[in-house]
C-alpha positions in Angstrom: 9.1 170.5 173.2 10.0 170.7 169.5 8.9 168.5 166.7 10.8 165.4 165.9 13.0 165.6 162.8 11.9 162.4 161.0 14.3 163.2 158.1 17.2 163.0 160.4 16.3 159.5 161.6 18.1 156.4 160.4 14.8 154.5 159.8 13.8 154.8 156.1 10.1 154.5 157.1 10.4 157.4 159.4 12.2 159.5 156.7 9.5 158.6 154.2 6.9 159.8 156.7 8.6 163.1 156.8 7.8 163.5 153.1 4.5 161.5 152.9 3.0 161.9 156.3 1.7 165.4 155.9 -2.0 165.0 155.2 -2.1 166.8 151.8 1.0 165.0 150.4 -0.8 161.7 149.8 -3.7 163.5 148.2 -1.4 165.4 145.9 0.2 162.1 144.9 -3.3 160.5 144.4 -4.1 163.3 141.9 -0.7 162.8 140.1 -1.5 159.1 139.9 -4.9 160.0 138.4 -3.2 162.1 135.7 -3.3 165.6 137.2 -0.3 167.7 136.2 -1.3 171.4 136.4 -1.4 173.5 139.5 -4.9 174.8 138.8 -6.2 171.2 138.4 -4.6 170.1 141.6 -6.2 173.1 143.4 -9.6 172.4 141.8 -9.7 168.6 142.4 -8.4 168.9 146.0 -10.1 172.0 147.2 -6.8 173.0 148.7 -5.6 176.6 149.4 -3.0 177.7 146.9 -0.3 178.4 149.5 -0.6 174.9 151.0 -0.6 173.3 147.5 2.5 175.3 146.6 4.2 174.0 149.7 3.2 170.4 149.1 4.3 170.5 145.4 7.6 172.1 146.4 8.2 169.4 149.1 7.3 166.5 146.8 9.5 168.0 144.1 12.4 168.6 146.5 12.2 165.0 147.6 12.2 163.7 144.0 8.6 162.3 143.8 7.5 165.0 141.3 9.4 167.1 138.8 8.4 170.6 137.7 8.5 170.9 133.9 7.9 174.1 131.8 4.8 173.7 129.6 5.5 173.7 125.9 7.4 176.8 124.7 6.8 178.8 127.8 10.1 179.5 129.4 11.4 182.2 131.7 9.7 184.2 134.5 6.0 183.6 134.8 6.2 180.5 132.6 3.5 177.9 133.3 4.6 174.5 134.6 3.3 171.1 135.1 4.2 168.5 137.7 5.1 165.0 136.5 5.8 161.9 138.5 9.4 160.8 138.6 10.6 157.2 138.8 10.7 157.6 142.6 7.1 158.9 142.6 5.9 156.1 140.3 7.6 153.5 142.6 5.2 154.6 145.3 2.1 153.6 143.2 1.9 150.1 144.7 1.9 151.5 148.2 -0.9 154.0 147.2 -2.9 151.0 145.8 -2.5 149.2 149.1 -3.7 152.3 151.0 -6.6 152.7 148.6 -7.6 149.1 148.9 -7.6 149.4 152.7 -9.5 152.7 152.6 -12.1 151.2 150.2 -12.6 148.3 152.6 -12.7 150.1 155.9 -13.4 153.8 155.3 -16.0 153.8 152.5 -19.7 154.3 153.1 -22.4 151.8 152.2 -22.6 153.1 148.7 -19.1 151.9 147.9 -15.8 153.6 146.8 -15.8 157.0 145.2 -13.3 155.9 142.5 -12.5 152.5 141.0 -9.4 151.8 139.0 -9.4 149.8 135.9 -6.6 148.6 133.6 -7.0 150.8 130.5 -6.3 148.0 128.0 -8.7 145.4 129.5 -11.2 147.2 131.8 -10.3 144.8 134.6 -10.1 146.1 138.1 -6.7 147.1 139.4 -6.1 145.4 142.7 -3.4 145.6 145.3 -2.2 142.0 145.8 -1.7 140.9 149.4 1.8 139.7 150.4 2.1 136.0 149.7 4.3 133.3 151.3 6.4 130.8 149.3 3.4 128.4 149.4 1.0 131.1 148.0 -0.9 131.8 151.2 -1.6 135.3 152.3 0.9 136.5 154.9 -0.3 138.3 158.0 1.9 140.4 160.3 2.3 137.5 162.7 3.8 135.4 159.9 6.7 137.7 159.4 10.1 137.5 161.0 12.0 140.8 161.4 15.7 140.7 161.1 18.4 143.4 161.1 19.3 144.5 157.6 22.7 145.2 156.2 22.5 148.8 157.3 21.4 148.0 160.8 23.2 149.7 163.7 24.0 148.2 167.1 20.5 149.0 168.6 18.6 147.4 165.7 20.8 144.3 165.9 20.2 144.1 169.6 16.5 144.6 169.2 16.0 142.0 166.4 18.9 139.8 167.2 21.5 138.0 165.3 23.3 138.8 162.2 22.1 141.1 159.4 19.8 139.6 156.8 21.4 139.6 153.3 19.1 139.8 150.4 
């Protein structure tokens, strides 16, 4: 039985997992969020094999989360490059913060998190806010209603009922 092609699915979450679900992809993005831009620095910070790193950087670049930019005046064959977050990559930062907050709560040892994030200007901790309802209370999964969206097909409309939600 072959692997499922998540990129071919209609569900945007499934398609994003095709890009972000590979175990090294999230760690490469973590390093990019922490300011890493050079291949050798990614390799050193992650302890990743160069061939795997090349593949992950290529995938994240092909999917538009990173861009490969020549360093300084170096152009042409053998030129050195750096990898920079694109707008699409930067838009993933809140999701990364939510994952880090969860990991720091549930996957950290008794000594605490390995890394803390602070706002550069104030030194205050960076936190991932929980989803809030209109009244300001924290929303849990059971507080959410799932409705078909404007792009929903027949099966999604049948599953979640009614008309498409318009936002």
